[in-house]
N, C-alpha and C positions, 0 to 999 in steps of 0.2 A: 876318567873320561865319561863314565856313565852320568855323573852329576852334571858335567858340562853339557852333555847331550840333552838331558832332561831340562836343564835351565834354558836351553835353546829351543825347546819344543819339538825335539826329534828323538830318534833312537841312535845308538852308537854307530851303526852302519851309515846312517844318513849324516851324522855329525862328521865322521871321518871323510866321507865322500865329498863333502862341501868345504873342505879345508882350503885355506888360502894357498896361493902358489905364485911364482914369479917366472915369467918366460921372456926370453929375448929372441927376436927374429931378425933375419937379414934377407933383403931382397936382392937377387942376382939374376940378371937376364930374364926377368919376368917370373921367376920362381921364388917362392917364399920358403925359407928354411928356418926351422926352430934351432937356434944355436946353443941355447942354454935353458935349463929348467930346474927349479928347486922348490921344495915345499917344507913345511914344518920347521925344524931347527935351522935349515938352510936360509930361512928368511930373517934370522936374527939381525944381520947387518942392516937390513932395511927398517928395523923396528928400534928406533933410538931409545925408547924407554927401557929396554933390556939392559943396556949399558949403565943406565942410571940405577936401576934396581940392584945390579951386581955390586954397586958401591955402597949400598946401605947395610946396616948392621946384620940384618937377617937375610940379605940377598933376595932371591926370588922366593924363597921359602916353599919350593915345590915339593909336592908329595901327593898323597891320595886326595887331599882336599883342594878344591878350586882355589888357587892363590891370587887370582885377579878378582878384586871385588870393588864395588863402588865405595866411595869414601865413607859412607855412613854404615857400612856393613862389617867393619872391623870390630873385633872384640876388644874391650878395654881390659888392661891387666889388673 
């Protein structure tokens, strides 16, 4: 996570604080209610590329190293 934060130009606390989220709201009699909220791994259904990565030979290849890279940053075997 530290590498991700530094790559984004912030510290770990700022990186975690600014993470993506998904909320659903309902309006009833003029009052707005938040009916659902999710972050982090809960967002995977909304991110279609995870399903594609899960079907590749090395999957997401998650670990200590940042696994999402631009196409020209992968090491050649």
